[in-house]
C-alpha positions in Angstrom: 81.1 73.1 102.0 83.3 75.9 103.4 82.4 79.6 103.0 85.2 82.0 102.6 84.9 85.7 103.0 85.9 87.5 99.9 88.9 89.7 100.3 88.1 93.4 99.8 89.7 94.8 96.8 90.6 98.5 97.2 91.6 100.9 94.6 95.4 101.2 94.0 97.1 104.1 92.2 100.0 101.9 91.5 103.6 102.6 92.4 105.9 105.5 91.6 109.6 105.0 91.2 111.0 106.9 94.1 114.6 107.9 94.8 116.6 107.9 98.0 116.1 111.7 98.1 112.3 111.2 97.9 112.4 108.8 100.9 114.6 111.1 102.8 112.1 113.9 102.3 109.1 111.6 103.2 110.8 110.4 106.4 111.7 114.0 107.4 108.2 115.2 106.8 106.5 112.3 108.6 108.8 113.0 111.6 107.6 116.6 111.5 103.9 115.6 111.4 103.5 116.3 107.6 101.9 113.4 105.7 100.8 113.3 102.1 98.5 110.6 100.7 96.8 109.8 97.4 93.1 109.1 97.9 90.5 107.8 95.5 87.9 110.2 93.9 85.6 108.1 91.7 87.8 106.7 89.0 90.5 109.3 89.5 92.7 110.4 92.5 93.2 113.4 94.8 96.1 114.3 97.0 95.5 114.9 100.7 98.0 116.8 102.8 97.9 116.3 106.6 99.8 119.1 108.4 100.0 118.4 112.1 96.5 116.8 112.0 94.9 119.5 109.9 93.8 118.0 106.6 94.1 119.9 103.3 92.7 118.5 100.0 94.3 119.4 96.7 91.3 120.5 94.6 92.7 119.1 91.4 91.7 115.6 90.3 94.5 113.5 88.9 95.1 110.3 87.0 96.9 107.7 89.1 100.4 108.3 87.9 100.0 112.1 88.1 98.7 111.8 91.7 101.6 109.7 93.0 104.1 112.1 91.3 102.3 115.1 92.9 102.5 113.4 96.3 106.3 113.3 96.1 106.3 116.9 94.9 104.3 118.0 98.0 106.8 116.1 100.2 109.7 118.0 98.4 107.8 121.3 98.8 107.3 121.0 102.5 110.8 119.6 103.1 112.3 122.5 101.2 110.1 125.0 102.9 110.5 123.9 106.5 113.9 122.2 106.7 116.2 124.9 107.9 119.2 122.7 108.4 121.6 124.4 106.0 124.2 121.6 106.4 121.8 119.2 104.8 122.1 119.1 101.0 118.7 117.4 100.4 
């Protein structure tokens, strides 16, 4: 009889339909050391922002869909705040 290790099943907030603009902002932010993640909090979710290795946790608790939407809003916020390239329309 063979014994198999059970695969760990983590929590998943699901997916959010993202746009090319969203991905452009995510890529820009990650290249600048700005990372945003959705992390579990009990049965709900929180959004974690990592700015150049300093972690900030959004104090609000979200449902899964709200959390993923908020993650992309944070990416847009930091992209708009720090991207000073005026020739870029994103």
